[in-house]
C-alpha positions in Angstrom: 0.0 0.1 0.0 1.7 3.2 -1.4 -0.2 5.3 0.4 -0.1 9.3 -0.5 -1.9 12.5 0.4 -3.4 12.8 -3.2 -4.6 9.8 -3.0 -6.2 9.9 0.3 -8.1 13.2 -0.7 -11.4 14.2 -2.1 -11.0 17.0 -4.7 -13.9 19.6 -4.6 -14.2 21.0 -7.5 -15.0 25.0 -8.1 -16.2 26.9 -11.1 -15.4 30.5 -10.2 -18.0 32.3 -12.1 -21.0 30.3 -10.2 -19.7 29.5 -6.8 -20.5 32.6 -4.7 -20.4 36.3 -5.6 -19.1 38.6 -3.0 -19.6 41.8 -4.2 -23.3 41.8 -6.2 -21.9 42.1 -10.0 -23.7 39.0 -10.4 -20.2 36.5 -10.8 -18.5 34.6 -8.4 -15.2 35.5 -7.5 -12.3 34.7 -5.1 -13.7 36.1 -2.0 -16.7 34.6 -2.5 -15.2 31.1 -2.4 -13.0 32.6 0.8 -16.6 33.1 2.6 -17.8 29.6 1.9 -14.6 27.8 3.2 -16.0 26.2 6.6 -18.9 25.0 4.8 -16.1 23.3 2.4 -14.5 22.2 5.6 -17.3 20.7 6.8 -18.6 19.0 4.0 -15.0 17.0 4.4 -13.1 17.3 1.3 -9.6 18.5 1.5 -8.2 19.6 -1.8 -10.0 22.3 -3.8 -9.5 22.3 -7.7 -10.2 25.7 -9.4 -10.9 26.1 -12.8 -9.0 29.2 -14.4 -9.1 32.2 -12.0 -6.5 34.0 -14.9 -6.6 37.1 -16.7 -9.0 36.2 -19.5 -10.9 37.8 -21.9 -13.3 34.7 -20.9 -14.4 33.5 -24.9 -14.2 30.3 -23.0 -15.2 31.1 -19.5 -11.7 31.5 -18.3 -9.8 28.8 -20.4 -8.5 31.4 -22.8 -5.7 33.0 -20.9 -3.9 36.6 -21.8 -1.5 36.4 -18.9 -0.8 33.3 -16.7 0.3 34.8 -13.6 -2.3 37.7 -13.2 -5.7 36.8 -11.8 -8.7 38.0 -13.7 -10.2 41.4 -12.3 -13.6 39.5 -12.6 -12.9 37.3 -10.0 -10.4 39.5 -7.9 -7.0 40.6 -6.8 -3.7 38.5 -6.7 -4.1 39.6 -2.9 -7.3 37.8 -2.8 -5.8 34.7 -4.2 -3.5 35.0 -1.6 -5.8 35.9 1.0 -7.8 32.5 -0.3 -4.7 30.1 -0.4 -3.3 30.9 3.1 -7.0 30.7 4.6 -7.3 27.5 3.0 -4.3 26.4 4.1 -5.4 27.3 7.5 -8.1 24.6 7.4 -6.4 21.8 6.3 -7.7 22.5 2.4 -5.3 22.5 -0.3 -5.5 24.5 -3.6 -4.6 23.0 -7.0 -5.1 25.3 -9.7 -6.0 24.8 -13.4 -3.3 24.8 -15.9 -4.0 25.7 -19.7 -1.4 25.6 -21.9 -2.2 23.3 -25.2 -3.4 27.4 -26.4 -3.7 30.7 -25.1 -5.8 33.4 -25.4 -5.4 35.4 -28.9 -4.8 38.7 -26.7 -1.9 37.0 -25.0 1.3 39.2 -25.7 2.6 36.1 -27.3 0.4 36.2 -29.7 -0.5 39.6 -30.5 3.7 39.4 -31.3 3.3 36.5 -33.2 0.7 37.5 -35.7 2.7 41.0 -36.3 5.5 39.2 -38.9 6.7 35.9 -40.3 10.0 36.9 -38.7 8.9 38.3 -35.6 10.9 36.2 -32.4 7.0 35.1 -30.8 5.8 33.7 -34.5 7.3 30.5 -33.4 5.2 30.1 -30.1 2.2 29.3 -32.5 1.3 27.0 -35.0 1.6 28.9 -38.2 0.7 27.6 -42.1 0.2 29.0 -45.6 -2.6 27.8 -47.1 -3.3 24.8 -49.3 -5.1 25.2 -52.8 -6.6 28.5 -51.1 -8.0 26.8 -48.8 -7.2 25.9 -44.6 -3.8 23.4 -44.6 -5.7 20.5 -43.6 -9.7 19.5 -43.2 -9.8 19.5 -38.9 -12.5 20.9 -37.3 -12.4 22.4 -34.2 -13.8 21.1 -31.0 -16.3 24.0 -30.6 -17.6 24.1 -34.5 -15.8 25.1 -37.4 -12.4 24.8 -39.4 -9.4 24.8 -36.6 -7.5 26.9 -38.6 -7.9 30.7 -38.7 -6.5 32.8 -42.3 -5.0 35.3 -40.3 -4.2 38.4 -43.5 -1.5 40.1 -42.0 1.1 37.6 -43.1 -1.0 35.9 -44.9 -1.4 32.6 -43.0 -3.7 30.7 -40.9 -3.0 29.4 -37.5 -4.4 26.6 -35.5 -6.8 26.7 -33.0 -8.2 23.3 -31.8 -10.8 25.2 -29.8 -12.4 28.7 -30.4 -10.6 30.8 -32.6 -9.6 32.9 -29.6 -7.5 30.0 -28.0 -4.4 29.6 -30.9 -2.7 26.5 -30.0 1.2 27.0 -28.5 3.2 25.0 -30.3 5.3 22.7 -27.8 7.9 21.9 -30.5 9.7 25.2 -29.6 11.7 24.6 -26.5 11.3 28.5 -25.6 7.6 27.6 -25.3 8.2 24.9 -23.0 10.8 27.3 -20.4 8.0 29.6 -20.5 5.4 27.1 -19.2 7.6 25.6 -16.9 8.8 29.0 -15.9 5.4 29.7 -15.6 4.3 26.4 -13.7 7.5 27.0 -10.8 6.4 30.7 -10.0 3.5 29.0 -8.9 4.4 26.6 -7.0 6.8 28.7 -5.3 3.6 31.0 -4.3 2.3 28.1 -2.1 -0.3 26.1 -4.4 -0.6 22.6 -4.0 -0.6 21.5 -7.9 -2.3 21.8 -11.1 -5.6 20.4 -12.8 -4.0 20.1 -16.8 -6.3 21.1 -19.6 -6.6 18.8 -22.5 -2.7 18.1 -21.7 -2.8 14.7 -24.0 -3.2 17.1 -27.0 0.5 19.3 -26.4 2.0 17.5 -29.0 1.0 17.9 -32.6 2.0 15.7 -35.5 4.5 17.9 -37.6 3.0 16.3 -41.3 -0.4 17.8 -40.3 -2.4 15.6 -42.6 -5.8 15.3 -43.2 -8.4 13.6 -41.2 -11.1 11.5 -41.9 -14.3 13.2 -42.6 -16.9 12.9 -40.3 -19.6 15.6 -41.1 -18.2 18.8 -42.3 -14.7 18.2 -41.2 -12.1 15.5 -40.6 -11.5 14.2 -37.2 -7.5 15.7 -36.5 -7.4 13.4 -33.1 -5.4 10.6 -34.5 -2.6 13.5 -35.0 -3.3 15.6 -32.1 -4.8 13.4 -29.0 -1.4 11.2 -27.2 1.0 12.8 -30.3 4.3 11.6 -30.8 6.3 13.8 -28.3 3.5 13.6 -25.4 5.8 11.4 -22.9 8.5 13.4 -23.6 7.3 16.6 -23.3 5.8 15.4 -19.6 8.5 13.8 -18.4 10.5 16.8 -18.9 7.6 18.9 -17.5 8.3 16.6 -14.3 11.8 17.1 -14.2 12.2 20.2 -14.0 8.9 21.6 -11.8 6.8 18.6 -10.6 9.4 16.0 -8.9 10.8 19.4 -6.7 7.4 20.0 -5.0 5.2 18.1 -2.8 2.3 18.3 -5.2 -1.1 17.1 -7.1 -1.3 16.3 -10.7 -4.3 15.1 -12.3 -4.2 15.3 -16.5 -7.1 15.7 -18.6 -6.3 13.2 -21.1 -9.0 12.7 -24.0 -8.3 9.7 -25.8 -6.4 8.3 -22.6 -6.9 4.1 -22.7 -6.5 1.7 -19.7 -3.8 0.6 -21.9 -2.0 4.4 -22.5 -2.8 5.6 -18.9 0.1 3.9 -17.0 2.4 6.1 -19.7 0.9 9.1 -18.2 0.2 8.3 -14.6 2.6 5.7 -13.7 3.8 4.5 -10.6 7.3 5.2 -11.0 5.9 8.6 -10.6 7.4 10.3 -13.9 4.7 12.1 -15.4 1.6 13.0 -13.6 -0.1 11.7 -10.5 -3.2 10.4 -12.4 -5.6 11.5 -15.5 -9.3 12.2 -16.7 -10.4 9.4 -19.0 -13.5 9.7 -20.6 -15.0 6.4 -21.5 -18.1 6.9 -19.7 -19.0 10.1 -20.2 -18.7 9.3 -24.0 -21.3 6.5 -23.4 -24.6 7.3 -25.7 -22.8 10.1 -28.0 -24.5 9.6 -31.0 -24.2 10.6 -34.9 -23.7 14.3 -33.6 -21.7 13.1 -30.9 -23.1 14.4 -27.8 -25.7 16.5 -29.1 -28.6 13.6 -28.3 -31.6 12.7 -26.4 -30.2 9.1 -25.7 -30.4 7.6 -22.5 -26.5 5.9 -21.5 -26.4 2.2 -21.6 -26.0 1.2 -18.4 -24.6 -2.0 -19.4 -22.0 -0.2 -20.6 -21.4 2.5 -18.0 -20.4 -0.6 -15.3 -18.3 -2.1 -17.9 -16.0 0.5 -18.7 -16.2 1.6 -14.4 -15.0 -2.0 -13.9 -12.0 -2.4 -17.0 -10.5 1.3 -15.3 -10.6 -0.3 -11.7 -9.0 -3.8 -12.7 -7.0 -2.2 -15.4 -4.9 0.2 -13.8 -5.0 -1.6 -10.1 -1.2 -1.9 -9.3 0.1 0.3 -13.0 -1.7 3.2 -12.1 -4.1 5.7 -10.2 -7.7 6.3 -11.1 -9.4 9.5 -10.8 -13.2 9.5 -9.9 -16.0 11.6 -11.2 -19.3 11.8 -12.8 -19.2 15.1 -14.3 -17.5 18.1 -14.3 -17.2 22.1 -16.0 -18.0 19.9 -18.8 -20.5 17.9 -18.2 -24.6 18.0 -17.5 -25.4 17.0 -14.1 -24.5 13.7 -11.9 -28.0 13.4 -10.7 -29.8 13.8 -13.9 -27.6 12.1 -16.3 -26.9 9.1 -14.0 -30.0 9.6 -12.0 -33.5 10.7 -12.1 -33.0 13.9 -10.4 -34.1 12.5 -7.2 -32.4 12.7 -3.9 -32.4 8.7 -3.9 -30.1 8.8 -7.5 -27.8 11.8 -5.8 -26.7 9.5 -2.8 -26.8 6.3 -4.5 -24.0 7.9 -7.0 -22.2 9.5 -3.9 -22.2 6.1 -2.6 -20.9 5.0 -5.6 -18.3 7.0 -6.5 -16.9 7.4 -2.7 -16.2 3.7 -2.4 -14.2 3.1 -5.8 -10.5 2.7 -6.2 -9.5 6.3 -6.9 -9.2 10.0 -6.0 -12.5 11.0 -6.1 -14.0 14.6 -7.4 -17.2 16.5 -6.2 -18.6 19.0 -8.8 -20.0 21.9 -6.8 -23.4 21.3 -6.0 -23.3 17.9 -6.5 -23.4 17.5 -2.8 -26.6 18.9 -2.8 -28.3 17.0 -5.4 -28.3 19.8 -7.8 -29.6 19.3 -11.3 -30.0 20.0 -14.9 -31.8 23.8 -15.4 -33.8 22.2 -18.4 -33.5 26.1 -20.2 -36.5 26.5 -22.6 -34.8 29.1 -24.8 -31.5 29.7 -26.2 -31.4 33.0 -24.9 -30.6 31.6 -21.5 -27.5 30.0 -22.4 -24.0 31.4 -22.4 -21.9 28.4 -23.5 -19.6 28.8 -26.6 -20.0 25.3 -27.4 -23.7 25.0 -27.1 -24.7 28.3 -28.7 -22.3 26.9 -31.8 -22.9 23.2 -32.0 -26.6 25.2 -32.3 -26.2 27.2 -35.0 -23.6 24.9 -37.6 -26.2 21.8 -36.6 -29.5 23.6 -36.9 -28.0 25.7 -40.2 -26.5 22.8 -42.3 -30.0 20.9 -41.8 -28.4 18.2 -39.9 -31.3 18.6 -36.6 -34.2 20.6 -36.3 -34.4 23.9 -33.7 -36.6 21.8 -31.3 -34.8 18.5 -31.4 -31.5 20.7 -30.7 -33.2 22.3 -27.9 -34.2 19.0 -26.1 -30.3 17.8 -26.6 -29.0 21.1 -24.7 -31.3 20.5 -22.1 -29.6 16.9 -21.9 -26.2 17.9 -22.8 -25.3 21.4 -22.8 -22.2 22.3 -20.6 -24.0 25.1 -19.1 -26.6 22.5 -17.1 -23.3 22.5 -14.7 -23.0 26.1 -15.1 -25.8 27.6 -13.6 -25.0 29.0 -9.6 -24.4 27.1 -6.6 -27.9 27.0 -4.4 -27.3 28.3 -1.0 -30.8 29.2 0.6 -34.3 30.3 -0.3 -33.5 33.7 -0.6 -33.6 35.9 -4.4 -30.8 34.0 -7.0 -30.3 30.9 -4.4 -28.3 33.8 -2.1 -25.4 33.8 -5.0 -25.4 37.1 -5.7 -27.3 40.6 -4.4 -27.2 41.5 -8.5 -28.2 40.0 -11.4 -26.4 36.3 -12.0 -24.2 36.0 -15.2 -26.3 32.7 -16.1 -29.7 32.1 -14.5 -30.2 30.4 -11.6 -32.1 26.8 -11.3 -35.6 27.2 -10.5 -36.0 24.5 -8.1 -33.2 26.3 -5.8 -36.3 27.2 -3.3 -36.7 22.8 -2.9 -32.9 22.2 -3.3 -30.3 24.7 -1.6 -27.6 24.0 1.5 -29.6 25.8 4.0 -32.2 24.0 3.8 -30.2 20.3 3.5 -27.9 21.2 6.1 -30.7 21.3 9.2 -32.1 17.9 6.9 -30.6 14.6 8.6 -31.7 13.1 5.6 -30.2 15.3 3.0 -28.0 14.7 -0.1 -25.7 16.7 1.7 -25.6 14.8 4.8 -25.4 11.9 3.3 -22.3 13.2 1.6 -20.6 13.9 4.6 -21.5 10.7 6.2 -19.6 9.1 2.9 -16.8 10.9 2.5 -16.2 10.4 6.6 -16.5 6.8 5.8 -13.8 6.7 3.1 -11.5 8.9 5.0 -11.4 6.5 8.1 -11.7 3.0 6.3 -8.5 2.9 3.9 -9.6 -0.7 2.5 -12.2 1.7 0.3 -9.2 3.9 -0.5 -6.8 1.1 -1.3 -8.2 -1.8 -2.1 -8.8 -3.9 -4.9 -12.2 -4.1 -7.1 -13.9 -7.2 -7.8 -16.8 -6.9 -10.1 -20.3 -9.0 -8.9 -23.0 -10.1 -10.5 -21.3 -8.5 -13.9 -24.7 -9.6 -15.9 -27.5 -7.8 -13.6 -28.8 -5.2 -15.8 -29.7 -2.6 -12.9 -27.3 -3.5 -10.3 -23.5 -2.5 -9.9 -22.1 -4.7 -7.5 -18.1 -4.6 -6.1 -16.3 -6.1 -3.6 -13.3 -4.2 -2.3 -10.7 -5.8 -0.6 -7.5 -4.2 1.2 -5.1 -7.5 2.4 -2.9 -5.6 4.4 -5.6 -4.7 6.7 -8.2 -7.6 6.1 -10.5 -5.1 5.2 -13.8 -6.5 3.0 -16.5 -4.6 1.7 -19.7 -5.3 -0.9 -21.3 -2.5 -1.9 -24.5 -2.5 -4.4 -25.7 0.2 -6.4 -29.1 0.6 -8.2 -28.9 2.2 -11.0 -32.5 2.3 -12.2 -35.8 3.1 -10.9 -37.1 0.2 -10.8 -37.1 -2.7 -7.8 -34.1 -5.1 -9.0 -32.5 -8.3 -7.4 -29.6 -9.1 -5.7 -28.4 -12.1 -4.2 -25.7 -11.1 -1.2 -22.9 -13.1 -1.7 -23.4 -15.8 1.6 -19.3 -14.4 3.3 -21.5 -11.2 3.6 -24.1 -12.8 5.4 -23.4 -11.5 9.3 -22.2 -7.8 7.5 -22.1 -4.6 8.6 -23.8 -2.1 7.0 -22.0 0.6 6.9 -24.2 3.4 5.2 -27.1 2.8 3.3 -29.4 5.6 1.6 -32.7 3.6 2.8 -33.1 3.2 6.7 -32.3 -0.2 6.7 -30.6 -3.2 9.1 -28.1 -4.9 6.9 -29.9 -7.0 4.0 -29.0 -10.7 3.9 -29.3 -13.6 1.1 -31.4 -13.0 -2.4 -32.7 -9.0 -2.4 -34.8 -6.8 -3.9 -33.1 -3.7 -4.3 -35.6 -0.7 -4.2 -35.4 2.6 -7.0 -31.7 3.7 -6.8 -30.9 1.9 -3.6 -27.4 1.9 -2.4 -25.5 0.2 0.5 -22.1 -0.8 2.1 -21.5 -3.5 3.9 -18.1 -4.8 5.8 -17.4 -8.0 7.4 
């Protein structure tokens, strides 16, 4: 058992714009986060991952950085950040920042210089190519719609942007770019932060041939040429040697394209690159011909197969990161459950009893749900708005169908303000919120749930306490049970060193489900469950969204 603090941590992801507004401008900020530190400590989390708070024009809500060593004024000042860091540390809470270095903002001084002329010293900080036959250098599509190339008349060339045109990709082939990034990371670590979550880090190495991709819809898929690219591990090992290995910190890579087979290269136990990676196999379930834009419900059998595959595949080779949702996904209780407190508690039971470091997204501990906006004007997300325009404009989907897809899958579902109480705007702001508050805040909010012993919030607190006090729930091996059961995800967790044995059963359906408790758990102790019962034995019927943890 190789014990590490980041393996034993519970991470809470904060989307700063939507967490807590302290000054009435309708946008969450650093002082708002600071005002809620006691709430977070009481919840039991001990690492906060802050989505980007660096200076940014906010084309992609902060994932377009114009100054890596300054705080965006909408979130406060560097003094506010220092106060947040100090007060979090006083409470035993660490702070992990978002590192966005696949691309910068087009308003970053490097890019402003880069586009001036072909011989500018910063030209090679970005990826510039001449057109081909009067068109883009290749047929790659960008993640937010349109071509991945933007023409710049100043030098009659195109620059690569795998996301928005305002997010030009940095050229990691240039050692000066790597020096700049590593120096910036060192600056933040010397300030006292505790780690980085690395945005789309598996995309920083591009195939230098830049070939056309296989066409899907309007554009070619460039993924095979920039996801897990040819020099990715060389770049990350250099980052580790020069920066990461010098500090006691936590790193997690957002790695689209990660598989059970290649994840150990990124997050192997040898510690040469990162501590862990985010993989997206499970959140891709149910995607259709238009990608994520579908109204299809996910396939449960596929879900448990994927979760089990990652649990067993990384055991003894790398460390898992566990999440149901984040700022880029719809709400967990809506996607994997039925918006009910019961399903939210079931999801908490599962998340917090698997091997890996769990990530709770802000509001999930309250059972917050999708907003199900009815009108396009309610959306703020660049991905959602661009997809609506592009897909309906091309006649691939009707406007009404696309609105249904947005209600289920838009990233804005996760970005509505945290619901603190039943006062106007859910206690998030005294002003006008930048995005509408979910109208169900009068029923789902922290103030009401703190008083209710049976609330989702109090269940999360119990489940977090349970995990922290049982090493077997953190380090124990995983054994999938009842693999063919079409409703139940069940598994054992076993830690030989301490003799701990657990059985976890989760009914992912809104119907009763048959399940047989293994004979060796006949006299087991029930540690927690989302129905008020004693420990079940033998052939049992799990009620809708029932979940429990047994220990023998």
